Every structure is written in structure tokens, then in C-alpha cells.
N, C-alpha and C positions, 0 to 999 in steps of 0.2 A: 423553942417555938419562935418562928419568925413571921412577921407581917409582910406581905407583898404589897407595896405601896405603888400606886399608878405613877409612873414617871412623867416627866415633861413630854408633851406630845408634839412640841414644835412651837416656833415663834408665833405668838398671837393666837394659839389654840387654847381656849379656856376650858373646853369640856368635849366629851364624845358620847355618842349613843352606843350602848352595847348591842352588837348584832349577834355575836355568838360567844358562848363560854366554852373554851376548848378543853377544859379539864374538869374533874369532879372529885369530891372527897374520896380519898383512898388511892388516887392516882399517884404514881411516882413522877416526880418533876425534875427535869434537868435544867441546868443553867442555860439561858437563852432559848428555851423551848417556848413556842407561842402559847399563850394562855387565854388571850382575849382577842376578838376581832371587833374593832370599833369604827364607827362612822363619825368622823370629825366634820368640822365646818367645811373642810377642803378636800378630804379624801378618806378612803377606807384604809385602815392600817391594822397590822397584827402587832400586838404588844408582847414582847418576849419577857420571860421571867428573869429576875435578877437574883433568885435564890434557888437552891436545890434541896430536895427532900420528898416528903409525902404530903399531899394536900389534905388538910384536916377540916377546913371549912371554906366555902365559897360564899362571899357576901353580896354578890351582884348576880343579876339574871338578864337575859335579853330584854331590851326595851328600857333598861335603866340608863340614867344619865350619870356619868362619872367625871370626876375632875382630877387633875394632877394633885398628888398629895393624899388622895383618898385610899384607905386600906380596902383592897378588893378580895383578898383571901389570906388564910393562915396556912403556914407550911411548917411541918415538923422537920427541922434540919437534921435532927439526930436519929431519924428513923432508919431502920435497916436498909442498906443499899444506897444511902445518900452519901455522895462524895463530899469531903470537906471542901467548903468554899469560903473565899474571903467575905468579909462583911459586905453585904450589898450596899451599893451607893445610895445615898438618900435622894429621894425625888427632888428635883430642882423646884423651888417654890415658884408659884405664879400668883398673879393678883387675885385669882379666884379661890385659891386654896393654899393655906400655909402648910409647911411640912408637918408630918405627924410628930408630935412631941412626946417625950417620956411622961406617962401619966403620973409618975411619982414626983415630978418636978413642976414648979409653977409655970404657967403659960407666959411666954415672952411678951414684952410690951407691945411688939409689932402685932402679935395675934390679937391682943385686946383692942388695938386700934382698928384692925380689920373687922372685928366683931361689931365695933361701934358703927362702922360704915354700913355693915349689913342691916343693923337696926335702923339707921337713917333711911336706907333704901326701902325697907319694909314699911316704914311710916309714910314714905313718899307715895306708896301705892294707894293710900287712902286719903292723903291730904294733898294740898296744892304743892307742887314742886318748889324747892328752895329758890328764892329770888337771888339775883346777884348781890354781892356785898356792896353796901353804899360806898360811894366815893369818899376816900379819906379815912375809912375805918381799917385799922391794922388788924390782921388775924392774930389769934393767940399763938399760933405756931409760926416759926420763922420761915420766910420764903423770899425769893428774889423779886424785884419789881417786875421782871418779865413773866414770872410765874403768876403773880397777881393779875397782870394784864391779861394773860391767857384765860384765867378763871373768869374775869369780867366779860371777855369776848364771847365765851361759850355758855354764859349764864350759870356759873357754878358759884355757890357760896364757899369761899376758900376756908372759912372757919369750920366747915364740916368735913374738910378733906383730911384723911389720915396721912400724915407724913411718914415716909420710910427711911429718910436720911438720918444722919447723926443728930441726936437731940430732937427727933421728930420733925426735922426740916422737910418742907414740902417741895417736891420737884415738879417739873412740867409733866413727867410721866404719872406722878401721883394724881394730878388734876385730871389728866386725860382718862386714867383708869376709873376715878370716881365718877366722872361724867358718863363713861361707858356703862358703869353699873346702874346709875340712875336712869339712863336712857333705856337700858334693857328691861328695867322694871315697868316701863310704859309701852314696851313693844316697839314695832317698826314705826308707828305713827309718831311716837315720842322721839325716836332717834331722828326721824326726818326733820322734825321741828327744831330740835336742838342743834342739828347739823347746820341749819340756816342761821344760827346765832341766837335763837330765842329759847324760852323754857320749853321743856317737853310738854306735849299735849296729852290730855287725858285720853286713853283709848276708849272708843265707844264700843259698848257690847253689842253684838249682833242681835237682831230680833229672833224670836223663836220660830224658825222656819217650819218646824214640825207641825205647827198649827195649820199649815197650808198643804202638807203632803209629806210623803216619806223622804227622809234625808239620811245621809251617812256622813259621819265625822271622822276624819283621819288626821293624826298628828303630822306636822311637817317633818320631812326628813332633815337630817343635818345639812345636807347640801342645799335643799330648797330654803331652809331657814336662813342659812348664811347668804344665799343669793338675794333673798328678800331684804335682809338687813343691808347688805353691801350696796345694792342698787338704790335703795332708799337714801342711803347716805350720799352716794354719788350724785343722784338726781338733785338733791337739795343743797349740796355743797358746790357743785359745778354749774356755772351759768352756761347752759348748753345752747349751741347753735348747730344746725345741720345744713350742710351744703350738698347739693345734688349735681351730678353730671353723668355723662354716658361716654363709654370708650368703644370705638369701633374695633372689635376683635375678630373680624372676618379673616384677616390674614393670620392672626395669632392661632385661631382654631385649626387652620390647615397645618401649621407647624407643630402644634401640640399633638394632633392626631398622628402626624408623621413619626414623632419620636416617642409616642406613648408606649409602644411595645418594648423599646430599649429600656425605659424606666421600669416597666413591670418586671423585666428580667432581673433588675437590681433589687426588687422587693418593694417598690413604691408605686404610686399612682400619680401620673403627671396631670394633676387637676388645675383648674383655674385658680384655686386657692393657693397652690404651690407657686404658680407664676406670680400672682399678686404679692405673695410673701417676699419673693425675690425683688420685685420692683419696689415694694415698700421699704425694704432694708436699704436700698440705694437712695430712696427719697429722703430717708431720715438723715443721711449724711449731708444732703443738700439743704435741708430745712431743720436745723438743730432744735428749734423751738418746739417741734413736735416730739422730740425725744427728751422730754423734760417733765418735771413735776413742780407744782406750786406748793411751797411750804408756807401756808397761811399763818401759822403760829409764829414762825421765825421771820416772816415778811421777806422771804427770799425765793429764788427760783433755782432748782437743782437741775443742772444739765448733765445728762448721762453720756459717758464716753463709749459705753458698750451699746450694741444693737441686738436686742432680744425681742422677737416678735411673738405675740400671743395668738393662738388659734382657737376660737370658740368651738367647742364640740357639744353637740346635742346628744344627751344620753337619756336613758329611761328614768333616771333618778334626778335629773337636773342638768344645768348648764355648767360645764367645766372648761377652763381655759389653760391648757398646757402651753408652755413657753419654749420656743425654738431659740436656743442659745447661739449667739454669734451668727445670726442669720445672714449678715452681710458678707461673711467669708465663705459661705457654702454655695455650691452650684445647684442647679435645678434638680439634678438627680439626688443629691444629698438631702435637699430640702424635702423632696417628695417622699423619700424613704422615711425620714424622721417624722414628718407629719402623719404618715400612715401608721407608724409604730405608736406614736403618742395618742392618736385617736383610738387605736385598739386598746391601749392601756386605760384610757379614760372610760370607755364603754365597759371594760372589765373591772372597773373600780380599783385599779392598781397604780394609779398615779401617786407619786410622792409629793409632799408639800413643796419641796425644792423645785419640782418640775412645773409648779404652777405659780412660781414667784419671780419677781424681778423683771417683768415685761417692760419694754419701751413703748410699744403701741400694739393694739390688738386688731384682729380681722374677724369679722363674723359674716359667714356666707349662708344665706337662706335660699340661694338660687336653685338648689336641688329640690326644694319643696315648692317654691312658686313665689308669686308676688312681683310687683313692679318697682317698689321702693319702700323704705322704712327709715325710722330715725333711731339708730342704735344709741344706747346709753354709754357714755365713756366709762371705761373700767378703771376707776380710781385706784391708785394715785397717778395713773397715766393722764394725759391731757387730750388724747384724740383716739378715735376708733373708726375703722373703715368698714362699712357695710357693703355687701355684694348681693344683688338680686339676680333673678333669672335673665340670661341673655336671650334676646328675641330678635327676629328678623323684622326690619323696618325699611320702608322706602326712603332712600337718601338721594338728594339731588347732587349730581356730580358735575353740574355746569351745562349738561346737554340733555340729560334724562334722569328720571328716578330709577335707581337700581337697588336691589335688595342687599342690605348689609346687616350683619349681626352686631347688635349693640348691647353693651353690658352696663346696666344701671349701677352707679356707685353712690353711696351715701356717706359723707364724712361728717361725723359729729365731733365737736371740739370745745375746749374750755376757753370761753371768751375772755377770761381774766388774763390769759397769756397770748392767745392767738386772735389776731384781727381777721375780719372777713376777707380782706384782700390777700392776706397770707394764706388763708384756707383755700381760696379758689386757685391761687398759684400752685399750691401743693397738689390739689386734686387734678388740675390740668396737667401737671408734670407726670403724675401717675397714669392718667388716661393716655397721654401721648406716648409714654413708654410702652404701654400695653398695645398701642397701635403700631409699634415698630418691633415686631418679633425678632428681627435679625440683630437687634441691639442687645438681645438677651442671649448670652452665651450659655448653651446647655451644659457645658462643663467648666464654666469659670465665672 
């Protein structure tokens, strides 16, 4: 008899919601056969089996939350028809769940430390969150000065952090993981407060709205929950400033319509978003501070040599941001086709975690819906995001008369820790002027 243990779901993915169970007791199971469909914080994934045999017991059902390392079903490997298979690889441990241990052997010390952390978190739900360690007090577990400084900065009592290094040594990752656990116990509001450097706030309970009329309560989807947490962290970590401008795209629209049919034959759609992605990729070469991330813990700035542009996609189950790799080396036809394909995958819930990671800067276009301007939130750990609103005809003075021109509203939100206002308006003007010169954009290069 073998236990099928949920494997690692990807970097930073702590749990998933079961959407479908694809097998039942009595079913024959092959190696790599999909057994579960999960919705994680970032995408919907199918989980393949690492064992072969006959399913004897299923321990999860749709709606359950599962974590890596959790046993989800029992499989009889010796049942008739089951091919001999090598011993399945053990699930890679994560901070949320230790690997399943042999019940006949004592639990490792690491598991005991993680259990202690869970107890601390449970207590934190009903008590005031732990305060920062007083200056000069050494924690009982060994840790480097930089680790203790990080703990002080984010309001964590390092004496309560379980260390996973040799001899229980505490690393920066241990501190961050403990802080994430405590913050999650207080919900989004707690995370937001802790992200700004203070202790997590107690979450206020909603009033009983049913006293006033009929209500319906629905649990957040994994994507919506992650979006809520991610944007709360971004909003409270990044000092946001938004700069507005308009680009005259009258000439660009004529060129775009002229070549739209050619791009459609290639399987894409020559949209304003595709053109802006091309321009943005070029702008990031000229303004490298926009292609960077602020490492607050390490007191450094990380400049990226690659240019990957994120494209926000509105789906029925939440906002997803697939990433166009090496956008600067692709022409407009290639960009249009890839954006179309990734948008379709996003709406079909088929994006992989890799396809939503590693962006340099993101674009969010609400012009297809409406609005005149908005203030987008930076997609952390990026430092800027470009918002696009609906282009409208406006009278523009040409020196002799007012003439109708199509203007495209642009909204640039940026991280003021790294980007100054003057840099932001230079960047936005560069983008706007590039859009106003369509012949500078080579359709095939």
C-alpha cells in the first residue's frame, strides 16, 4: 500500500483548492495520470500521480484546501494490473507542510519546531501579536546580525522564529516565513499593516448584514484571495505616485488598421496593448531604473538585464498577469500573436506559474471597457506599471485651428523609493512620443 503525497506545487505556492477529484476508489491508476485539478494562488493545475496501482481511498473532495506534503489518497501498488514502478519521489517540503514521516519513527526536530510555530500563530489569533525583540536582547537560537535586523524591521520577535539551519540557526527565509504565517492569521488587513513595518492589525469582524436584508456569502477563489493579499502588500510596501499624460495616436491608428489584417493571418490581433508592449520594451532599455526591483531587506537595488513585459488579463475568476518573455527582441506580429495566446490561456485557466513570473514591468489596459484615467497599483516586486484608458477624440490646437485628434490617456504608477518624479515624466513622455511616431515602430523588427 502506498500513500500519494501532494508534491511541491511551485515556488511560493503554499496551498491549493481542490476543484475536481479525477479518480475514485477502485480505479486503476497509471504513473503520471492526472488525479486532481487544483486552483492555486496563481493558476489552475492538474496534479499527476507519482504511483501506479488501484486507488483504495481518496482523502480529499472538491472545495478542500490541500498543502504540499499532505496525503491525498491511498493506492494499492500490488493490485492486479499494476505495473512495477520505482519508489515515488518524496514531496519536496515547503514552509507550510513538512514531508510525511514514517509513523513508526520519531518526528524530526524540524517538524517539532514547525508545530511550535503553528501554536504561536494560533495563539496570535486571540492575543496581541508579538512585539519586536527589545534592542540588545540576544535570541536563544543563533542568527546573523542581518537576520536580527530584518526581524526588527518587520516587527517579528526572533525568539519565536523556528530555525531550519544547522543547530536550529535562523535564516532570513525563516524570519520571512514566520512573518508570513503570522500575517496570514490576521488576514489581508494584518498583512498590509505588517508590510508597512508595524505589527499586524486585528481584523475587524463584519457586522451581521442579515439583520438588514437577504445576503449571500461566498468564499474567495484562490486567485481572488492571492490578488487581495498581493495588492495589499504592494500598496502598503511601495510609496505609490501616479503620473498622467496623453499620447496623440491619430496616425498610429491609421497604421494599426492598415496592418491589422496581416497580423490576423498570423494568428494575432494588432491591438493598442501590443503596440504599447513594443514601445515599453524599448523604453526599459533607455530607462533601466524602471526595469529593477527594490530589495528592502538587503538594502540594495536589483537591475534586470532581461526585458519581460507583463500583460494584465481580466478573467471571470480574477486578474491574471501573464508575462511576455524577451519582449524587446520580438516584432509587433510576434508580440500580437503571443499576447493573444496567453490571454486565451488565462481565460481558460491554463496558465502555468512560469508564464506569470519574472516580469520587468506590467501593462494594464481598461480602454476596452471605458474610463478616462485610473491609478494602477504596481505589481510587486516590479517598480512601475503603465495603465491605458480609452482613446477619445478631442479638439487640439495646431497653431491655426482646433482639429479633432485621437488621444490615448496613460497612467504611470511607480515606486517613489527608486523613481523620482522627473524620471517618471521623462519616461512617460518618451512612451507617448514613441506612440505618436508610428513609422518608428517597425512592424517586423
